C-alpha positions as CSV (number, residue, x, y, z in Angstrom):
1,M,88.9,49.5,114.5
2,D,88.3,52.6,116.6
3,V,91.3,53.8,118.3
4,G,90.7,55.9,121.8
5,V,92.3,59.0,122.4
6,D,92.9,60.0,126.6
7,I,91.7,63.4,127.2
8,P,94.4,64.8,129.8
9,P,92.6,65.5,133.2
10,I,93.0,69.4,133.2
11,Q,91.3,69.3,129.7
12,L,88.4,67.3,131.1
13,E,88.2,69.6,134.2
14,N,88.3,72.9,131.7
15,E,85.5,71.5,129.3
16,K,83.1,70.6,133.0
17,Y,84.3,74.6,134.0
18,Q,83.1,76.0,130.9
19,A,79.8,74.0,130.4
20,Q,79.1,75.4,134.1
21,I,79.9,79.2,132.6
22,N,77.8,78.2,129.3
23,N,74.6,77.4,131.4
24,L,75.1,81.2,133.1
25,I,73.3,82.0,129.5
26,S,70.7,79.1,130.1
27,S,67.1,80.5,129.3
28,A,66.1,78.4,132.0
29,L,65.9,80.8,135.3
30,E,67.0,77.3,137.6
31,E,69.6,76.2,135.3
32,R,71.2,80.0,135.7
33,K,70.7,79.8,139.5
34,A,72.2,76.0,139.7
35,A,75.2,77.2,137.5
36,V,76.1,79.9,139.7
37,I,75.9,78.0,142.9
38,S,78.2,75.2,141.9
39,I,80.8,77.7,140.2
40,K,80.6,79.5,143.9
41,N,81.1,76.2,145.5
42,A,83.7,75.0,143.0
43,I,86.1,78.3,144.0
44,I,85.6,79.0,147.8
45,G,88.8,78.2,149.1
46,D,90.3,76.6,145.9
47,I,93.1,79.2,144.2
48,T,93.7,76.5,141.3
49,K,89.8,76.8,140.3
50,K,89.4,80.8,140.3
51,S,92.1,81.1,138.1
52,A,90.2,78.1,135.4
53,Y,87.5,79.9,135.9
54,A,88.8,83.7,135.6
55,N,90.4,82.4,132.2
56,L,87.9,81.1,131.4
57,G,85.8,84.4,131.2
58,V,83.7,83.6,133.9
59,V,83.6,87.4,135.0
60,P,82.0,89.0,132.1
61,R,79.3,86.1,132.5
62,L,78.4,86.8,136.0
63,L,78.3,90.6,135.3
64,H,75.8,90.1,132.4
65,L,73.9,88.1,134.3
66,M,73.7,90.0,137.2
67,I,72.3,92.9,134.7
68,Q,69.7,90.7,133.2
69,D,68.5,88.9,136.5
70,S,68.8,91.9,138.9
71,E,65.2,91.2,140.2
72,C,66.2,87.4,141.5
73,K,68.3,87.8,145.0
74,E,69.3,84.4,144.7
75,I,71.4,85.2,141.8
76,L,72.7,88.4,142.8
77,T,73.8,87.1,145.9
78,E,75.5,84.1,145.0
79,S,77.4,86.0,141.9
80,T,78.3,88.6,143.9
81,I,80.1,86.4,146.2
82,I,81.6,84.7,143.5
83,L,83.6,88.2,142.7
84,G,84.5,88.8,145.8
85,S,86.2,85.4,146.3
86,L,88.2,85.8,143.0
87,S,89.3,89.3,144.3
88,K,91.3,87.7,146.9
89,E,93.6,86.8,144.2
90,S,96.1,89.4,143.2
91,S,96.5,87.5,140.0
92,I,92.7,88.0,139.3
93,I,91.5,91.3,140.8
94,E,93.2,93.0,138.4
95,K,91.6,91.6,135.1
96,I,88.5,92.1,137.1
97,L,88.8,96.0,138.0
98,Q,89.1,96.6,134.2
99,T,85.2,95.4,133.9
100,Q,82.1,97.2,135.5
101,A,82.5,94.6,138.6
102,L,82.9,97.4,141.0
103,P,79.7,99.8,140.0
104,I,77.6,96.6,139.6
105,I,78.3,95.4,143.2
106,I,78.0,98.6,144.4
107,R,74.5,99.0,143.3
108,G,73.8,95.7,145.1
109,L,74.0,98.2,148.5
110,F,70.8,99.7,147.3
111,H,69.0,96.4,147.1
112,H,65.8,95.5,149.4
113,D,67.3,92.3,150.5
114,H,69.5,91.9,153.4
115,E,71.3,88.6,152.0
116,V,71.9,90.9,148.6
117,I,73.3,93.8,151.3
118,I,75.5,91.2,153.2
119,A,77.2,89.9,150.0
120,S,78.0,93.3,148.8
121,L,79.4,94.4,151.7
122,R,81.5,91.4,151.9
123,S,82.7,91.3,147.8
124,L,83.5,95.3,148.6
125,R,85.7,94.6,151.7
126,N,87.5,91.9,149.9
127,F,88.3,94.2,146.9
128,Y,89.0,97.2,149.2
129,L,91.7,95.1,151.0
130,S,93.5,95.7,147.8
131,D,95.7,98.7,146.8
132,Q,95.0,98.0,143.7
133,T,91.0,98.8,143.5
134,P,90.4,102.7,142.9
135,S,88.1,104.4,146.0
136,E,86.3,106.7,142.7
137,P,83.2,104.2,141.9
138,L,82.2,104.5,145.7
139,Y,82.1,108.7,144.9
140,D,80.5,108.6,141.4
141,D,77.2,110.2,141.0
142,N,77.3,112.6,144.0
143,S,78.9,110.3,146.2
144,E,75.7,107.9,146.6
145,G,78.0,104.9,147.1
146,V,79.4,106.3,150.3
147,F,76.1,108.0,151.7
148,K,74.9,104.5,151.2
149,L,77.5,102.9,153.5
150,L,77.1,106.0,156.2
151,Q,73.4,105.0,156.2
152,L,74.0,101.3,156.5
153,L,76.7,101.8,158.9
154,P,74.5,102.0,162.1
155,M,72.1,100.0,161.1
156,S,73.5,96.6,162.8
157,R,76.9,95.4,163.8
158,I,78.0,93.5,160.4
159,Y,77.1,96.2,158.8
160,A,79.2,98.4,160.5
161,E,81.9,96.0,160.6
162,Y,82.1,95.6,156.9
163,T,81.3,99.5,156.2
164,T,84.3,100.6,158.6
165,L,86.7,98.8,156.6
166,I,85.4,100.0,153.3
167,L,85.6,103.5,154.5
168,S,88.9,103.2,155.8
169,N,90.5,102.2,152.4
170,C,88.3,104.7,150.6
171,C,89.3,107.8,152.4
172,K,92.6,108.3,150.1
173,N,92.3,112.3,149.2
174,L,91.2,115.5,150.8
175,E,88.5,115.4,148.9
176,Q,87.3,112.5,149.6
177,Q,88.1,113.3,153.4
178,M,86.3,116.0,153.3
179,I,83.1,114.4,151.5
180,L,82.8,112.0,154.7
181,F,83.6,114.6,157.0
182,S,80.8,116.7,155.8
183,A,78.5,113.6,156.0
184,K,78.8,113.8,159.6
185,I,81.2,110.6,159.6
186,I,83.0,111.3,163.3
187,S,79.2,111.6,164.7
188,I,78.6,108.1,163.3
189,L,81.9,106.3,163.7
190,K,82.6,107.6,167.5
191,S,79.4,105.2,168.7
192,L,81.0,102.0,167.5
193,F,83.8,102.3,170.7
194,E,81.1,100.6,172.8
195,Y,81.9,97.2,171.2
196,K,84.9,95.9,172.6
197,S,85.8,93.1,169.8
198,E,88.8,93.9,167.5
199,K,86.9,93.0,164.9
200,M,85.1,96.5,165.2
201,L,87.4,98.7,166.8
202,A,90.2,98.1,164.2
203,P,88.2,99.3,161.4
204,T,86.8,102.0,163.1
205,L,90.6,103.3,164.5
206,S,91.2,102.9,160.6
207,C,88.7,105.6,159.5
208,F,89.5,107.9,162.1
209,A,93.5,107.3,160.8
210,A,92.3,107.8,157.3
211,L,90.3,110.9,158.3
212,A,93.1,112.7,160.2
213,Y,96.2,112.1,157.6
214,K,97.5,115.3,156.7
215,N,94.3,117.4,157.8
216,G,94.7,119.6,160.4
217,T,90.8,120.6,160.3
218,I,89.4,117.0,161.1
219,A,92.1,116.3,163.2
220,E,91.1,119.3,165.3
221,T,87.5,118.0,165.3
222,I,88.5,114.7,165.9
223,T,90.5,115.9,169.0
224,K,87.4,117.9,170.5
225,T,84.7,115.1,169.9
226,E,83.5,113.5,173.2
227,V,82.3,110.3,173.5
228,S,80.7,108.8,176.9
229,G,82.4,111.6,178.9
230,K,85.9,110.9,177.3
231,T,87.1,112.7,174.1
232,L,88.5,110.3,171.4
233,L,92.2,112.0,171.8
234,E,91.3,109.8,175.6
235,V,89.9,107.0,173.8
236,F,92.9,106.8,171.7
237,V,95.2,106.4,174.5
238,S,93.5,103.8,176.2
239,M,93.6,102.0,173.5
240,M,97.1,101.8,173.2
241,G,97.0,100.2,176.8
242,R,98.8,96.4,176.7
243,D,95.1,95.0,177.6
244,K,94.0,95.8,174.3
245,P,94.6,93.2,171.3
246,I,98.4,94.2,169.6
247,Y,97.1,95.5,166.3
248,V,94.2,98.0,168.2
249,Q,97.2,99.5,169.9
250,F,99.1,100.1,166.8
251,L,96.0,101.7,164.8
252,A,95.3,103.6,168.2
253,A,98.8,105.1,167.8
254,K,98.4,105.4,164.3
255,C,95.4,107.6,164.6
256,L,97.7,110.1,167.2
257,T,100.6,109.9,165.2
258,Y,98.6,111.4,162.3
259,I,97.0,114.0,164.6
260,C,100.2,114.9,165.4
261,R,101.8,115.2,162.0
262,A,98.2,117.1,161.1
263,G,100.0,119.9,163.6
264,V,97.2,119.5,165.8
265,I,99.0,117.9,169.0
266,S,102.5,119.0,169.6
267,S,105.6,116.9,169.1
268,D,107.1,118.2,172.0
269,S,103.9,116.8,174.4
270,N,104.4,114.1,176.8
271,L,101.4,112.2,174.9
272,I,104.3,111.9,171.9
273,R,107.1,111.6,173.6
274,L,106.0,109.4,176.9
275,K,103.2,107.6,175.1
276,V,103.0,107.2,171.4
277,M,106.5,107.1,170.2
278,P,107.4,104.8,173.3
279,A,104.5,102.5,172.4
280,L,105.4,102.1,168.3
281,T,109.1,101.3,169.8
282,R,107.8,98.5,171.9
283,M,105.9,97.2,168.8
284,C,108.8,96.9,166.7
285,K,110.4,93.9,169.1
286,P,111.0,91.0,167.3
287,D,108.7,88.8,169.5
288,N,105.6,90.9,168.0
289,P,103.8,89.6,165.1
290,S,106.0,90.2,161.8
291,K,102.7,92.2,160.6
292,I,102.9,94.5,163.3
293,Q,106.9,94.8,163.5
294,Y,106.4,95.9,159.7
295,L,103.6,98.4,160.4
296,A,105.1,99.7,163.7
297,A,108.3,100.7,161.9
298,D,106.7,102.2,159.3
299,M,104.7,104.5,161.5
300,L,107.7,105.1,163.5
301,S,109.6,106.7,160.5
302,Y,106.4,108.8,159.7
303,L,106.3,110.6,163.4
304,L,110.2,111.0,163.5
305,E,110.2,112.1,159.7
306,D,110.7,115.8,160.0
307,D,111.4,116.1,163.9
308,K,115.2,116.5,165.1
309,E,114.2,116.6,168.7
310,L,112.4,113.4,168.4
311,Q,114.8,111.7,166.2
312,E,117.5,112.2,169.1
313,L,115.2,111.0,171.7
314,A,114.3,108.1,169.3
315,M,117.6,107.0,169.1
316,Y,118.0,105.9,172.9
317,T,114.9,104.3,173.2
318,D,114.1,100.8,174.5
319,H,117.1,99.4,172.2
320,L,115.3,100.7,168.9
321,L,118.5,100.7,166.7
322,R,119.1,96.8,168.0
323,N,115.6,95.9,167.2
324,I,115.4,97.5,163.6
325,S,118.6,96.0,163.2
326,H,116.9,92.6,163.9
327,Y,114.9,93.9,160.5
328,L,117.7,93.2,158.1
329,K,118.1,90.1,159.2
330,K,114.7,88.5,158.6
331,T,114.2,85.7,156.3
332,E,110.8,84.3,156.5
333,L,107.1,85.7,157.3
334,D,104.7,84.3,159.0
335,S,101.4,83.3,157.5
336,S,99.5,86.4,158.5
337,T,101.8,88.8,157.5
338,Y,102.8,87.1,154.1
339,A,98.4,86.8,153.6
340,F,98.2,90.8,154.4
341,M,101.4,91.4,152.1
342,K,99.8,89.1,149.4
343,Q,96.0,90.7,149.8
344,A,97.8,94.2,149.4
345,C,99.1,93.2,145.8
346,R,102.9,93.6,146.9
347,V,105.6,92.0,145.1
348,I,107.6,90.1,147.3
349,T,110.8,89.1,145.7
350,F,112.6,88.0,149.2
351,N,110.3,87.6,151.9
352,Q,112.4,89.8,153.7
353,S,111.8,92.6,151.6
354,I,108.9,94.6,153.6
355,F,111.3,94.6,156.8
356,L,114.3,96.0,154.7
357,E,111.6,98.9,153.7
358,S,110.8,99.5,157.1
359,A,113.9,99.5,158.5
360,F,115.7,101.8,155.7
361,H,112.5,104.3,156.7
362,V,113.7,104.1,160.5
363,F,117.3,104.6,159.7
364,A,116.3,107.1,157.3
365,A,114.4,109.3,160.0
366,L,117.1,108.8,162.8
367,C,120.2,109.7,160.6
368,A,118.2,112.6,158.3
369,H,119.8,115.6,160.7
370,S,122.6,114.2,162.9
371,E,126.0,112.9,162.2
372,T,126.0,111.6,165.9
373,S,123.2,109.5,165.1
374,R,124.8,108.4,161.6
375,K,127.6,107.2,163.8
376,K,126.0,105.4,165.7
377,V,123.4,103.6,163.5
378,T,126.7,102.4,161.6
379,E,128.1,101.2,164.6
380,T,125.2,99.1,165.5
381,E,124.5,97.9,162.0
382,P,127.9,98.2,160.6
383,H,127.0,96.5,157.1
384,L,123.8,98.9,156.7
385,I,125.0,100.3,153.2
386,K,125.4,97.1,152.0
387,H,121.8,96.4,152.7
388,V,121.1,99.9,151.2
389,V,122.4,98.8,148.0
390,R,120.9,95.7,147.7
391,G,117.3,97.5,148.7
392,L,118.6,99.8,145.5
393,E,118.4,96.9,143.2
394,D,115.2,94.9,144.6
395,S,112.7,94.8,142.3
396,D,109.9,96.2,145.1
397,Y,109.5,99.3,144.3
398,K,108.4,100.5,148.0
399,V,111.7,98.6,148.7
400,Q,113.8,100.8,146.3
401,F,112.6,103.7,147.2
402,A,112.7,103.4,151.3
403,A,116.4,102.3,150.4
404,A,116.8,105.6,148.1
405,N,115.5,107.5,151.5
406,C,118.0,105.8,153.8
407,L,120.7,107.0,151.4
408,L,120.1,110.2,151.2
409,S,120.0,110.6,154.8
410,F,123.7,109.3,155.0
411,S,124.7,111.6,151.8
412,R,124.5,114.2,153.9
413,S,127.4,113.4,155.8
414,V,131.2,113.8,154.9
415,Q,132.3,111.2,157.0
416,Q,130.0,108.6,155.7
417,L,130.6,110.2,151.6
418,R,134.4,109.5,152.3
419,T,134.2,106.2,153.9
420,N,130.9,103.5,153.7
421,L,129.1,105.1,151.0
422,S,132.6,105.4,148.6
423,D,133.5,101.6,149.9
424,N,130.2,100.3,148.8
425,E,130.2,102.5,145.5
426,V,126.4,103.2,146.1
427,W,126.9,105.8,142.8
428,K,126.9,102.3,140.8
429,P,123.2,101.4,142.0
430,V,121.9,105.3,141.7
431,W,123.0,105.6,137.8
432,K,122.0,102.0,137.3
433,I,118.3,103.0,138.4
434,I,118.5,106.6,136.7
435,D,120.4,105.3,132.9
436,E,118.1,102.2,132.8
437,D,114.8,103.5,133.6
438,K,113.5,106.2,131.7
439,N,109.9,106.1,133.7
440,I,111.2,106.9,136.8
441,P,108.2,107.7,139.4
442,E,108.4,111.4,140.6
443,E,109.1,110.7,144.0
444,L,111.9,108.4,143.6
445,L,113.1,110.8,140.6
446,S,113.6,113.7,143.6
447,I,115.1,111.3,146.2
448,L,117.4,110.2,143.8
449,S,118.5,113.4,142.4
450,A,119.1,114.8,145.8
451,V,121.4,111.8,146.2
452,I,123.3,112.7,143.1
453,C,123.7,116.5,144.6
454,N,125.4,115.2,147.7
455,L,127.8,112.5,146.0
456,L,129.0,115.4,143.1
457,L,130.6,117.5,146.2
458,D,133.9,118.2,145.9
459,F,135.1,116.1,149.1
460,S,133.0,113.1,147.6
461,P,134.9,110.2,146.0
462,A,132.0,109.5,143.9
463,R,132.1,112.5,142.2
464,T,135.0,111.4,139.7
465,S,133.3,107.9,139.0
466,L,129.9,110.1,138.3
467,L,132.1,112.4,135.9
468,K,133.2,109.2,133.6
469,V,129.4,108.2,133.2
470,P,126.8,110.9,131.2
471,I,125.7,112.9,134.4
472,L,125.7,116.7,132.9
473,Q,123.5,115.1,130.3
474,F,121.0,113.8,132.8
475,L,121.4,116.6,134.7
476,S,120.8,118.5,131.8
477,T,117.6,117.2,131.3
478,L,116.0,117.5,134.9
479,V,116.4,121.4,134.5
480,N,113.6,120.9,132.3
481,H,111.7,118.8,134.5
482,K,107.9,119.4,135.1
483,T,108.7,119.5,138.9
484,K,110.2,122.3,140.4
485,G,112.1,120.1,143.1
486,I,113.7,118.0,140.8
487,Q,114.7,121.4,138.8
488,L,116.2,122.8,141.8
489,N,118.2,119.6,142.7
490,A,119.4,119.6,139.1
491,L,121.0,123.4,139.4
492,W,122.2,122.3,142.8
493,A,123.8,119.3,141.4
494,Y,125.5,121.6,139.0
495,M,126.3,123.8,141.9
496,N,128.0,121.3,143.8
497,L,130.0,120.0,140.5
498,S,131.4,123.2,140.2
499,I,133.2,123.7,143.2
500,G,136.6,123.1,143.0
501,S,136.3,121.8,139.1
502,D,138.9,122.5,136.6
503,R,138.3,125.0,133.5
504,D,137.3,122.0,131.0
505,T,134.4,120.9,133.6
506,K,133.4,124.2,134.4
507,C,133.0,125.0,130.4
508,T,131.2,121.8,129.8
509,I,128.8,122.7,132.5
510,L,127.7,125.9,131.2
511,E,127.7,124.1,128.0
512,S,125.2,121.4,129.3
513,L,123.2,124.1,131.2
514,S,122.6,126.8,128.2
515,P,120.4,127.9,127.6
516,Q,118.3,127.2,130.5
517,L,120.9,128.9,133.1
518,F,120.5,132.6,131.7
519,E,116.6,132.1,131.1
520,F,115.9,131.0,134.9
521,L,118.0,134.2,135.6
522,N,115.2,136.6,134.7
523,I,114.0,139.1,137.0
524,E,110.4,137.7,136.2
525,Y,110.8,134.9,138.3
526,L,111.4,136.6,141.2
527,Q,107.7,136.8,141.9
528,T,107.3,133.4,142.7
529,G,109.3,131.3,145.7
530,D,110.6,129.0,143.4
531,G,111.8,131.2,141.0
532,R,113.5,133.0,143.5
533,A,115.2,129.4,144.5
534,R,116.3,128.5,141.4
535,I,117.8,132.2,140.7
536,L,119.9,131.7,144.1
537,K,121.2,128.3,142.5
538,C,122.3,129.7,139.4
539,L,124.2,132.9,141.0
540,G,125.4,130.3,143.3
541,L,126.8,128.2,140.3
542,L,128.2,131.2,138.4
543,R,129.9,132.5,141.3
544,N,131.6,129.0,141.7
545,I,132.4,128.9,138.1
546,L,134.1,132.2,138.3
547,C,136.0,132.2,141.3
548,V,139.3,131.4,139.7
549,K,140.7,134.7,138.0
550,E,142.1,132.9,135.0
551,D,138.9,130.5,134.7
552,T,137.1,133.6,134.8
553,D,138.5,135.6,131.6
554,F,138.4,132.9,129.7
555,I,134.9,132.0,130.4
556,M,133.7,135.7,130.0
557,G,135.0,135.5,126.8
558,L,132.6,132.8,125.6
559,H,129.7,134.1,128.0
560,R,129.8,137.8,128.6
561,V,126.9,138.9,127.1
562,N,124.2,136.4,128.8
563,I,126.5,136.8,132.6
564,M,126.4,140.6,132.3
565,I,122.8,141.3,131.4
566,A,121.7,138.2,134.2
567,L,123.9,140.6,136.9
568,R,122.7,143.5,135.6
569,S,119.2,143.0,135.8
570,M,119.4,141.4,139.4
571,I,121.7,144.1,140.6
572,L,119.6,147.2,139.4
573,V,116.0,145.9,141.0
574,N,115.9,148.1,144.0
575,D,113.5,145.1,145.8
576,N,115.6,142.1,145.7
577,S,115.8,140.4,148.7
578,K,119.2,140.6,150.8
579,D,120.3,137.3,149.9
580,I,119.9,137.2,145.8
581,L,121.0,140.6,145.7
582,E,124.0,139.5,147.7
583,Q,124.8,136.7,145.7
584,A,124.8,138.8,142.4
585,M,127.0,141.2,144.6
586,C,129.3,138.6,144.9
587,V,129.1,136.7,141.2
588,L,130.3,140.8,139.9
589,L,132.8,140.6,142.1
590,N,134.5,137.8,141.3
591,V,134.6,139.5,137.4
592,A,135.5,142.5,138.8
593,S,138.7,140.9,140.3
594,A,139.7,139.1,136.9
595,G,141.5,140.1,133.9
596,V,141.3,143.7,132.6
597,A,138.7,142.9,130.1
598,A,136.6,141.9,132.5
599,K,137.2,145.3,134.8
600,E,136.1,147.1,131.6
601,M,133.0,145.3,131.1
602,I,132.1,146.9,134.4
603,A,133.4,150.2,133.9
604,D,131.2,150.6,130.6
605,D,127.9,150.3,132.1
606,E,127.2,153.5,133.9
607,D,123.9,152.7,135.4
608,L,125.6,149.8,137.0
609,L,128.4,151.5,138.5
610,K,125.8,153.6,139.8
611,A,124.0,151.1,141.4
612,I,127.4,149.9,143.1
613,L,127.8,153.2,144.3
614,R,124.6,153.1,145.8
615,L,124.9,149.3,147.4
616,M,128.3,150.7,149.0
617,S,125.7,152.7,151.5
618,C,123.7,149.6,151.7
619,E,122.4,148.8,155.0
620,K,123.1,145.2,154.6
621,P,126.4,144.3,155.3
622,G,127.0,141.5,153.0
623,V,125.8,143.4,150.0
624,Q,127.9,146.3,151.0
625,L,131.4,144.8,151.6
626,A,130.6,143.3,148.1
627,A,130.2,146.3,146.6
628,C,133.0,148.0,148.2
629,S,135.2,145.3,147.1
630,I,134.0,145.4,143.6
631,V,134.8,149.2,143.3
632,S,138.7,148.7,144.9
633,N,139.2,146.2,142.3
634,L,138.2,148.6,139.9
635,V,140.4,151.5,140.8
636,F,143.5,149.5,142.5
637,N,146.8,151.1,140.7
638,I,148.0,147.9,139.7
639,H,145.9,146.7,137.3
640,E,145.7,149.1,133.4
641,G,142.8,151.4,133.2
642,A,142.5,151.5,136.8
643,S,143.1,155.5,136.5
644,D,140.6,156.0,134.1
645,R,137.9,153.8,135.8
646,R,138.9,155.6,138.9
647,N,138.0,159.2,136.7
648,K,134.4,157.7,136.2
649,L,133.8,156.4,139.2
650,T,134.4,159.9,141.1
651,Q,132.8,161.8,138.3
652,L,129.7,159.6,139.7
653,G,130.1,160.5,143.1
654,M,132.9,157.8,144.2
655,Q,134.5,160.6,146.7
656,N,131.1,161.5,148.5
657,T,130.5,157.8,149.5
658,L,134.0,157.0,150.8
659,Q,133.6,160.1,152.8
660,S,129.9,159.2,153.9
661,L,131.4,155.4,155.1
662,I,134.3,157.1,156.9
663,T,132.2,159.7,159.0
664,T,129.6,156.8,159.7
665,T,130.3,154.1,162.5
666,C,131.2,151.3,160.6
667,S,130.7,148.1,162.5
668,D,132.5,145.8,159.7
669,S,136.3,145.8,160.1
670,N,137.0,144.5,157.0
671,L,135.3,147.2,155.4
672,F,136.6,150.0,157.3
673,D,139.9,148.4,156.2
674,M,139.2,148.8,152.9
């Protein structure tokens, strides 16, 4: 007797899908056509079926078919539609991008049939709505893909709609901007303002924004370009009017923000102060769509980022603080915002994560320079730092980065370091990221290393806690980092830590930093801006370490050779800038203020003594005062060997130098008293 076996429905469905996929390689053209159409009809709007077909390997079969049947417009059209539909799912697009799908779809733009071209444009539009899709394929083969898009753009409204959306997401760096600029894209785009629908205006404005981003040359050309008797600048202003769709208003403000940040429009202008900033602030109100609130806050933070006066003005603009504070309490996303973020392949652990990101960036900008602003922000939102700590622990990198950026602004405040940041133990999530993530993105590491600098200041309660973890080991790795800014932050952190430290900590710092410290104190580095900045930090560190007499004697006993070689090289170079020379002389003054052994190290170097005497007549007051103070310390009677040192200096011309100083009008009372 036969026993029947029940086959699960999922298995039956998969067998059906597999049969359709197998038909894609049928020897009969009509069967291949029918299979493609069946698959297209099955997956449109059905996420489950999209995943099933993708997992069964439909993508490579489709690509093979598109190459094999490249002359069959039905197969090309339907296959392209399928790929575009699959690309809408963030879990699938990554797999598609690992294939040759993009170059094959781009080839469809060159097809003679209108339906194939439309299918290719729609599919590319879907792909380029995702941040994961690379722009480079369109620029391959001498940018023929981009040039074809520009050729198609003015041919019809539907072509223009898709093409502008693709181009706005494929202009991601200076090289791509200049390729499009050289291809006269501004002249092509300006004609699209004759259309009044959001579908046309939004991608057109997005293109102008992408072109102007951090590009002064293109931004200036945009402002001078006219259309229908108006400059594009005037067109953008009119697009911010409340009679326009809210998304169009935002994109117009985005264009003007980018033009301003590119240096073409002054942030002092009424256009920015009275139109753009208030418009972006208005869009942050809770009665606007969530997507607009998120985008507007993000753009507002970029506008305010480096402008102290705008930051102060924004603090009193139309309830901005109250509106942004509301972002911290959001718990839901509306459907359009969720779809927007999902399409962009953002990982959303909690629905409110994207609003935390926006809020952190705005608060970071507002509080970057002003203690008054920090106080007002924390009064409006007293639990902000708790949210920052939560943001640092978020799994979404963009939220984590924004939280770190906000923390950096608050860590610049003595009061915040001693109160909010201490109460919330912000050092713990910061150290956790540093300690557990060995592949921290460079931009995040740059911010966190700057935060560490401030947390290590002598008046920061977090300093004691950080010294209990291997913070010095971490800083020693940063000193060798490939990025000069991160190197500088590490040296700055060492310098802050050295202030007010005990002898053991100072010695540990030198052990941790050697030999890099003395390698950085090399006159060869004086030729570069980065090198000079590192030298200043290293000299500042030595000055802090050698500021206590007893500590100086002990440390010079351990490191005198390297320290004296470094100081000698800095002081004997005649063309040193005032700040470097003054720091070097102040370090040497600390050495001269120590015990007899340290004084003799200076006195035994005749070239160094001559340089000190020469600098007593220096026109730079700080350097001159340091030189005179060094001589005073060397010859002061109560110190052993003072007489011998005085005789040596007299032989080198000290008396003549002092006489010259006495007879010269002296504006520095400290120097005159000495």
